[in-house]
C-alpha positions as CSV (number, residue, x, y, z in Angstrom):
1,M,69.0,326.9,115.8
2,A,69.1,323.1,115.9
3,L,72.1,320.9,116.7
4,E,72.5,317.2,116.3
5,V,75.3,315.8,118.6
6,L,76.9,312.4,119.2
7,R,78.5,312.3,122.6
8,T,80.7,309.5,123.7
9,G,82.6,308.8,126.9
10,A,84.5,306.0,128.5
11,F,84.0,304.9,132.1
12,A,87.0,305.7,134.3
13,A,85.9,303.0,136.8
14,P,83.6,300.0,136.7
15,L,79.9,300.6,137.1
16,G,77.8,297.5,138.0
17,D,78.4,294.9,135.2
18,L,80.2,297.5,133.0
19,P,84.0,297.5,133.1
20,A,86.2,300.5,133.2
21,G,86.8,301.7,129.6
22,H,83.2,300.8,128.5
23,V,82.1,303.4,126.0
24,M,78.7,305.1,126.5
25,R,77.1,306.9,123.5
26,A,74.3,309.5,123.5
27,H,72.5,311.0,120.5
28,I,71.4,314.5,121.4
29,A,69.2,317.1,119.7
30,T,69.6,320.6,121.1
31,F,67.4,323.5,120.1
32,L,68.5,327.1,120.9
33,E,66.4,330.2,120.8
34,F,68.1,333.6,120.4
35,R,67.1,337.1,121.1
36,D,69.3,340.1,120.4
37,G,72.2,337.7,119.7
38,L,71.9,336.0,123.0
39,I,70.7,332.5,123.9
40,V,67.4,332.9,125.8
41,A,66.2,329.3,125.8
42,R,67.7,325.8,125.3
43,R,65.9,322.4,125.0
44,N,67.8,319.1,124.9
45,Y,66.5,315.7,124.0
46,D,69.0,312.9,124.9
47,C,68.8,309.3,123.7
48,Y,71.3,307.0,125.2
49,E,72.3,303.7,123.5
50,P,71.6,300.6,125.6
51,L,74.3,299.8,128.0
52,N,75.4,296.3,127.0
53,P,78.0,294.7,129.3
54,S,78.8,292.0,126.8
55,G,79.6,294.5,124.1
56,A,77.4,292.6,121.6
57,P,74.9,294.6,119.5
């Protein structure tokens, strides 16, 4: 089974040049292998969007 996930989260506290509230986004592909109805293996491939302190694209 393959899953495509967009994960977002906001910083609770400042981190370096990034203010509290800055939103971080990750595009994730997850591949699951099943045997007898149970997950026996999982592979994740995460791709985080650039952290841009100015908020500009």
